[in-house]
C-alpha positions as CSV (number, residue, x, y, z in Angstrom):
1,M,129.0,143.7,79.0
2,W,131.1,141.2,80.9
3,V,128.1,140.6,83.2
4,L,125.8,140.0,80.3
5,N,128.3,137.5,78.7
6,F,128.7,135.7,82.0
7,L,125.0,135.3,82.4
8,G,124.4,134.1,78.8
9,Q,127.2,131.5,78.9
10,S,127.1,130.2,82.5
11,M,123.5,130.3,83.5
12,P,121.3,129.2,80.6
13,C,118.6,127.6,82.8
14,I,118.5,130.0,85.7
15,Q,115.2,131.2,86.9
16,Q,114.4,134.9,86.7
17,E,114.2,135.5,90.4
18,E,117.4,133.6,91.0
19,A,119.1,135.5,88.2
20,Q,118.1,138.9,89.7
21,V,119.7,137.9,93.0
22,T,122.8,136.7,91.2
23,L,122.9,140.0,89.2
24,S,123.0,142.0,92.4
25,M,125.8,139.8,93.8
26,I,127.8,140.2,90.6
27,V,127.4,143.9,90.6
28,R,128.4,144.1,94.2
29,N,131.4,141.8,93.7
30,E,132.5,143.5,90.5
31,F,132.2,147.1,91.6
32,G,132.1,146.9,95.4
33,G,134.6,146.3,98.1
34,G,138.3,147.3,97.5
35,L,137.7,148.2,93.8
36,V,135.7,151.3,94.8
37,P,137.4,154.1,96.8
38,S,135.9,155.5,100.0
39,R,132.5,157.2,100.1
40,G,134.1,160.6,100.3
41,S,136.0,160.3,96.9
42,L,134.6,161.3,93.5
43,R,134.5,157.7,92.4
44,G,132.6,156.7,95.5
45,K,130.0,159.4,94.8
46,L,129.7,158.2,91.2
47,R,129.2,154.7,92.4
48,R,126.2,155.7,94.4
49,V,124.7,157.4,91.4
50,W,125.3,155.0,88.5
51,L,125.5,151.6,90.3
52,P,121.7,151.5,91.0
53,V,121.0,152.6,87.4
54,V,123.2,149.8,86.0
55,S,121.6,147.3,88.2
56,L,118.1,148.4,87.2
57,W,119.0,148.3,83.5
58,L,120.4,144.7,83.9
59,L,117.2,143.6,85.6
60,I,115.1,145.1,82.9
61,A,117.2,143.4,80.2
62,L,117.2,140.0,81.9
63,P,113.8,138.8,80.6
64,G,115.0,139.5,77.1
65,L,118.1,137.5,77.7
66,A,116.1,134.6,79.0
67,A,113.8,134.7,76.0
68,A,116.8,134.8,73.7
69,Q,118.0,131.5,75.1
70,D,114.8,129.8,73.8
71,A,114.8,131.6,70.5
72,I,114.9,129.7,67.2
73,K,118.0,130.3,65.1
74,P,117.6,131.0,61.4
75,G,118.1,127.7,59.4
76,E,118.0,125.6,62.6
77,T,116.5,122.1,62.3
78,L,113.9,121.3,64.9
79,D,112.5,118.0,65.9
80,L,109.0,117.4,67.3
81,N,110.1,117.5,71.0
82,R,111.8,120.8,70.5
83,C,108.7,122.3,68.9
84,I,106.6,121.1,71.8
85,N,108.9,122.5,74.4
86,I,108.9,125.9,72.6
87,A,105.1,125.9,72.6
88,L,104.9,125.0,76.3
89,A,107.2,128.0,77.0
90,H,105.6,130.6,74.8
91,H,102.0,129.8,73.8
92,P,99.6,132.5,75.0
93,N,96.9,130.0,75.9
94,L,99.2,128.3,78.4
95,L,100.3,131.6,79.9
96,G,96.6,132.6,80.4
97,A,95.9,129.2,82.0
98,Q,98.8,129.6,84.3
99,G,97.5,133.0,85.4
100,S,94.1,131.5,86.1
101,L,95.7,128.8,88.2
102,K,97.7,131.4,90.2
103,A,94.5,133.3,90.8
104,S,92.6,130.2,92.0
105,R,95.4,129.4,94.4
106,S,95.3,132.9,95.7
107,R,91.6,132.5,96.5
108,V,92.5,129.4,98.6
109,Y,94.7,131.6,100.8
110,E,92.0,134.3,100.8
111,A,89.6,131.8,102.3
112,K,92.3,130.7,104.8
113,S,92.6,134.3,106.1
114,G,89.5,133.6,108.2
115,Y,91.7,131.4,110.5
116,Y,93.9,134.4,111.4
117,P,93.3,137.4,113.6
118,Q,92.5,140.8,112.0
119,V,94.6,143.7,113.3
120,S,93.9,147.3,112.5
121,A,95.2,150.7,113.7
122,N,92.8,153.6,114.2
123,S,93.3,157.3,114.8
124,A,90.3,159.6,115.2
125,Y,89.6,163.2,116.2
126,T,86.1,164.5,117.1
127,R,85.1,168.1,117.8
128,N,81.8,168.7,119.5
129,H,79.9,171.9,120.3
130,S,76.8,171.8,122.6
131,F,74.4,174.8,122.8
132,D,72.8,176.1,126.0
133,T,69.0,176.3,125.6
134,D,68.7,179.7,127.3
135,D,71.3,182.0,125.8
136,R,72.3,179.8,122.8
137,E,75.8,179.7,124.2
138,G,77.5,176.4,124.8
139,E,80.7,174.5,125.2
140,T,83.2,173.2,122.7
141,S,85.1,170.0,123.4
142,S,87.5,167.8,121.4
143,L,88.2,164.1,121.6
144,Y,91.4,162.4,120.5
145,R,91.6,158.6,120.2
146,N,94.4,156.4,118.9
147,S,94.2,152.6,119.2
148,V,95.2,149.2,117.9
149,D,92.3,146.7,117.7
150,L,92.4,143.0,117.2
151,S,89.6,140.6,116.3
152,Q,89.6,136.9,116.0
153,T,87.0,134.4,115.0
154,I,86.8,131.8,117.7
155,F,84.2,129.4,116.2
156,D,82.1,129.8,113.1
157,F,80.7,126.3,112.8
158,G,82.9,125.3,109.9
159,R,82.3,128.4,107.7
160,T,86.0,129.0,107.1
161,S,87.0,125.4,106.6
162,S,84.2,124.8,104.2
163,A,85.2,127.9,102.2
164,V,88.8,126.6,102.1
165,K,87.6,123.3,100.7
166,V,85.5,125.0,98.1
167,Q,88.3,127.1,96.8
168,S,90.7,124.2,97.0
169,S,88.4,122.2,94.7
170,Y,88.3,125.1,92.3
171,A,92.1,125.3,92.4
172,Q,92.2,121.6,91.4
173,A,89.9,122.4,88.5
174,S,92.2,125.2,87.4
175,R,95.2,122.8,87.6
176,A,93.3,120.4,85.4
177,D,92.3,123.2,83.0
178,L,96.0,124.0,82.6
179,D,96.7,120.4,81.8
180,D,93.8,120.4,79.3
181,T,95.2,123.5,77.6
182,T,98.6,121.9,77.5
183,R,97.0,118.8,75.9
184,Q,95.4,120.9,73.2
185,V,98.6,122.9,72.5
186,V,100.7,119.8,72.2
187,F,98.2,118.2,69.8
188,N,98.1,121.4,67.7
189,V,101.9,121.3,67.4
190,K,101.9,117.7,66.3
191,L,99.2,118.4,63.8
192,A,101.2,121.3,62.3
193,Y,104.5,119.4,62.4
194,Y,103.1,116.4,60.6
195,G,101.4,118.8,58.2
196,I,104.8,120.1,57.2
197,L,106.1,116.6,56.7
198,R,103.1,115.8,54.5
199,S,103.5,118.9,52.4
200,R,107.2,118.4,52.0
201,Q,106.8,114.8,50.9
202,S,104.1,115.9,48.4
203,R,106.5,118.5,47.1
204,E,109.2,115.9,46.5
205,A,106.7,113.9,44.5
206,Y,105.8,116.9,42.3
207,I,109.4,117.8,41.9
208,E,110.0,114.2,40.6
209,A,107.0,114.5,38.3
210,V,108.4,117.8,36.8
211,R,111.7,116.1,36.3
212,Q,110.1,113.0,34.5
213,L,107.9,115.2,32.4
214,Q,110.9,117.4,31.4
215,L,112.7,114.3,30.3
216,H,109.7,113.2,28.4
217,L,109.4,116.6,26.7
218,D,113.1,116.4,25.7
219,Q,112.5,113.0,24.2
220,A,109.4,114.1,22.3
221,R,111.3,117.0,20.8
222,R,114.1,114.7,19.6
223,F,111.6,112.3,18.0
224,Y,109.9,115.3,16.4
225,E,113.2,116.7,15.1
226,V,114.0,113.3,13.4
227,G,110.5,112.9,12.1
228,I,109.5,109.9,14.2
229,K,106.7,111.7,16.1
230,A,104.3,114.5,15.3
231,R,104.3,118.0,16.6
232,I,101.3,117.3,18.8
233,D,103.4,115.0,21.0
234,V,105.7,117.9,21.8
235,T,102.7,120.2,22.5
236,N,101.1,117.6,24.8
237,A,104.4,117.1,26.7
238,E,104.7,120.9,27.1
239,V,101.1,121.2,28.4
240,N,101.7,118.3,30.9
241,L,105.0,119.9,32.1
242,S,103.3,123.3,32.6
243,Q,100.5,121.7,34.6
244,A,103.0,119.8,36.8
245,K,104.9,123.1,37.4
246,L,101.7,124.8,38.4
247,N,100.9,122.0,40.8
248,L,104.4,122.4,42.2
249,V,103.7,126.1,42.9
250,N,100.5,125.1,44.7
251,V,102.4,122.6,46.8
252,D,105.1,125.2,47.6
253,N,102.3,127.5,48.9
254,A,100.8,124.7,50.9
255,L,104.2,124.1,52.5
256,H,104.5,127.8,53.3
257,V,101.1,127.8,55.0
258,A,102.0,124.7,56.9
259,R,105.1,126.4,58.3
260,L,103.0,129.4,59.4
261,A,100.6,127.0,61.1
262,L,103.5,125.4,63.1
263,N,104.8,128.9,64.1
264,N,101.3,129.8,65.3
265,A,100.9,126.5,67.1
266,M,104.2,127.1,69.0
267,G,103.2,130.7,69.9
268,M,106.1,132.1,67.8
269,P,104.4,133.9,64.8
270,D,107.6,135.9,64.2
271,A,109.9,132.8,64.2
272,P,112.7,132.9,61.5
273,V,112.8,130.3,58.7
274,F,113.7,126.9,60.1
275,E,113.6,123.3,59.1
276,V,111.8,120.3,60.7
277,R,113.5,117.0,61.1
278,E,112.1,114.2,58.9
279,E,110.6,111.2,60.8
280,T,111.7,108.0,59.0
281,G,109.8,104.8,59.2
282,T,106.3,104.1,60.3
283,P,105.7,104.6,64.1
284,D,104.3,101.6,66.0
285,Y,101.6,102.2,68.6
286,A,99.6,99.4,70.0
287,I,96.9,99.6,72.7
288,D,93.6,97.9,73.2
289,L,90.3,99.8,73.5
290,D,89.6,98.8,77.2
291,S,93.1,100.0,78.3
292,A,92.7,103.3,76.4
293,L,89.3,104.0,78.0
294,K,90.6,103.1,81.5
295,K,93.6,105.5,80.9
296,A,91.3,108.3,79.7
297,Y,88.9,108.0,82.6
298,E,91.9,108.3,85.0
299,Q,93.9,111.1,83.5
300,R,91.7,113.1,81.0
301,P,92.2,116.7,82.2
302,D,88.7,118.0,81.2
303,L,87.1,115.1,83.1
304,L,89.3,115.8,86.2
305,S,88.3,119.4,86.0
306,A,84.6,118.6,85.8
307,Q,85.0,116.3,88.8
308,A,86.7,119.0,90.8
309,R,84.0,121.5,89.9
310,R,81.3,119.0,90.9
311,E,83.1,118.5,94.2
312,A,83.3,122.3,94.7
313,A,79.6,122.7,94.0
314,K,78.9,119.9,96.6
315,R,81.0,121.7,99.2
316,S,79.3,125.0,98.3
317,V,75.9,123.5,99.4
318,D,77.5,122.6,102.8
319,L,79.0,126.1,103.1
320,A,75.6,127.7,102.4
321,R,73.9,125.7,105.1
322,R,76.4,126.9,107.7
323,E,75.0,130.4,107.3
324,Y,72.2,129.2,109.6
325,Y,74.7,128.9,112.5
326,P,76.1,131.7,114.8
327,V,79.6,133.1,114.8
328,L,81.6,133.5,118.0
329,S,84.4,136.1,117.8
330,G,86.7,137.8,120.3
331,N,88.1,141.3,120.2
332,A,90.7,143.3,122.0
333,G,92.0,146.8,121.8
334,Y,94.5,149.1,123.3
335,G,95.0,152.8,122.8
336,Y,94.9,156.4,124.1
337,A,91.9,158.7,124.3
338,G,91.1,162.1,125.9
339,E,90.1,165.7,125.3
340,K,93.7,167.0,125.3
341,Y,97.2,165.7,125.4
342,P,98.6,163.8,127.2
343,L,95.8,161.3,126.5
344,D,94.7,158.6,128.9
345,D,95.4,155.0,128.0
346,E,92.5,152.5,127.7
347,W,92.0,148.9,126.7
348,T,89.0,146.8,125.7
349,L,88.4,143.1,125.8
350,G,85.3,141.3,124.8
351,A,83.5,138.6,122.9
352,T,80.6,138.7,120.4
353,L,78.1,136.0,119.5
354,N,76.3,136.8,116.3
355,F,73.2,134.6,115.7
356,P,71.3,135.2,112.4
357,L,67.6,135.0,113.5
358,F,66.1,136.2,110.2
359,T,67.9,137.3,107.0
360,G,64.9,137.7,104.7
361,F,65.2,134.0,103.5
362,L,68.6,134.8,102.1
363,T,70.2,131.6,103.4
364,K,67.3,129.5,102.1
365,Y,67.7,130.7,98.6
366,Q,71.5,130.5,98.7
367,I,71.2,126.8,99.6
368,E,68.8,126.3,96.7
369,E,71.2,128.1,94.3
370,A,74.1,125.9,95.5
371,K,72.0,122.8,95.0
372,A,71.1,123.9,91.4
373,N,74.7,124.6,90.7
374,L,75.5,121.1,91.9
375,E,73.0,119.6,89.6
376,T,74.6,121.5,86.7
377,A,78.1,120.4,87.7
378,Q,76.9,116.8,87.8
379,A,75.3,117.0,84.4
380,N,78.5,118.6,83.0
381,E,80.6,115.8,84.4
382,A,78.3,113.2,82.8
383,L,78.6,115.0,79.5
384,V,82.3,115.2,79.6
385,R,82.6,111.5,80.5
386,Q,80.4,110.7,77.6
387,N,82.6,112.8,75.3
388,V,85.7,111.1,76.6
389,R,84.4,107.7,75.6
390,F,83.4,108.9,72.2
391,D,86.8,110.6,71.6
392,V,88.7,107.5,72.6
393,E,86.6,105.1,70.5
394,Q,86.7,107.3,67.5
395,A,90.5,107.8,67.7
396,F,91.0,104.1,68.3
397,Y,89.2,103.0,65.1
398,E,90.7,105.8,63.1
399,L,94.1,104.5,64.2
400,K,93.2,101.0,63.2
401,N,91.9,102.2,59.8
402,A,95.0,104.4,59.2
403,R,97.3,101.5,60.0
404,E,95.7,99.4,57.3
405,K,95.8,102.1,54.7
406,I,99.6,102.6,54.9
407,N,100.5,99.1,53.5
408,L,98.0,99.5,50.7
409,A,99.3,103.0,49.9
410,A,102.9,101.7,49.8
411,L,101.9,98.9,47.4
412,T,100.1,101.5,45.2
413,V,103.3,103.6,45.0
414,K,105.3,100.6,43.9
415,Q,102.8,99.7,41.2
416,A,102.6,103.3,40.0
417,K,106.3,103.6,39.7
418,E,106.5,100.4,37.6
419,N,103.7,101.7,35.4
420,R,105.4,105.0,34.8
421,E,108.6,103.2,33.9
422,L,106.7,101.0,31.5
423,A,105.0,104.0,29.9
424,L,108.3,105.8,29.4
425,G,109.8,102.6,28.0
426,R,106.9,102.1,25.5
427,Y,107.2,105.7,24.4
428,A,110.9,105.3,23.9
429,S,110.2,102.2,21.8
430,E,107.8,104.3,19.7
431,V,104.8,102.2,20.7
432,G,103.4,104.4,23.5
433,S,101.6,107.7,23.4
434,P,102.3,111.0,25.3
435,I,98.9,110.7,27.0
436,E,99.9,107.3,28.4
437,V,103.1,108.8,29.8
438,A,101.2,111.8,31.3
439,D,98.7,109.5,32.9
440,A,101.4,107.2,34.3
441,V,103.3,110.2,35.8
442,A,100.1,111.6,37.3
443,A,99.2,108.3,38.7
444,E,102.6,108.0,40.4
445,V,102.2,111.5,41.9
446,S,98.8,110.6,43.1
447,A,100.0,107.4,44.7
448,K,102.9,109.2,46.4
449,T,100.7,111.9,47.8
450,S,98.2,109.3,48.9
451,Y,101.0,107.5,50.7
452,S,102.0,110.8,52.4
453,A,98.4,111.4,53.3
454,A,98.1,107.8,54.8
455,L,101.3,108.3,56.8
456,F,100.0,111.7,58.0
457,D,96.7,110.2,58.9
458,Y,98.4,107.4,60.9
459,R,100.6,109.8,62.8
460,L,97.7,112.1,63.4
461,A,95.6,109.2,64.6
462,I,98.2,108.3,67.1
463,A,98.3,111.9,68.3
464,S,94.5,112.0,68.5
465,L,94.3,108.8,70.6
466,Q,97.0,110.1,72.9
467,K,95.1,113.4,73.2
468,A,91.8,111.5,73.8
469,M,93.5,109.5,76.6
470,G,94.7,112.8,78.2
471,E,98.4,112.4,77.5
472,N,100.3,115.7,77.1
473,R,103.3,114.4,75.1
């Protein structure tokens, strides 16, 4: 238990591999040395039995401890950056993209293996029986052979280097694919986070509407009780209040769904109930269209991935052409062979030149296939570049439109609030109607929700433009 507490308090950011080494050191320092009697004692024997078990259990429990450090505490308030960091650490799409990147990097080293010698050990036993043609009797002999053989490609006319370049280009594409997945995950988190803020602001507007309509209902009942207003005013006020409460229920459900969407966007579907921090004020984001396009062409991950795949396809054509050329390799071996022990030692040393004279037109069609793949990669790159321009221009003008709507929506809220106050005042002065009050309250709610939507659209437009330019945060 002491070891677990030490790890949880003193090493919150340690990597798993480093923590495993540290665990072994802690176990040795805590239970080894002078604290444990000699090997011959009972305690020393117990140490050899349970110490490996304890170490294994700690190593198994370590990933859970590391995950607990990133866990969301019930009731905790998260800001946008914290939500993004949680998604980057836990989202399955990112974990899958990281696995693909590791696999592509491994293929680079697979291609580099052609630079190194190949060593193998062989052991063989052969039993041979030969018949005599006259009496069908013959001799039986045995052959034993044990050897270590080495082969090394001396010169292959650039086959290995071309293969390394091809796989390196694909590794660059996988790196860009990971960045593209990160870009999409970050955008989804922003979308869900702003969705919660929008739903919460709409909920506050409906709560205020319920409060105002409740006050109106109480006033209508007082007027009815003293004979100033008719019973229908009370009935209308009750209907309007019930409708407002029903709308509030719908908004509460929308807020719950928005929370689920954020949990899913972070890759934490089982996250406990938490709060999100309110973002006050209107964010300011200014950039011209030419700068946005230039930035997108330079750093958009899907475009970088398409460019890397086009380069890999181009290098694949060169690799296919090199199949026309010979391969020069050397080989050496040393071992023992003979019909009975002790065996005689032997060694071999030689070189091989393999020249492909005719392969059934295999190389020709491999080159044609590589050229066709290059044409496809070039077309995909052009399509991605076209989509990049469209995404940036669309997001740019949506941002411009959303910025203009915010000021108009804020003015509408102010006017709707004044109209609601006038309607309530007119009704209190016995010159207004309950319909006028209900319409004014509904108009104020609509104005507030429109303002929330405008603010949501503006924040989302900023996030969309950042995503279109290839930014991950």
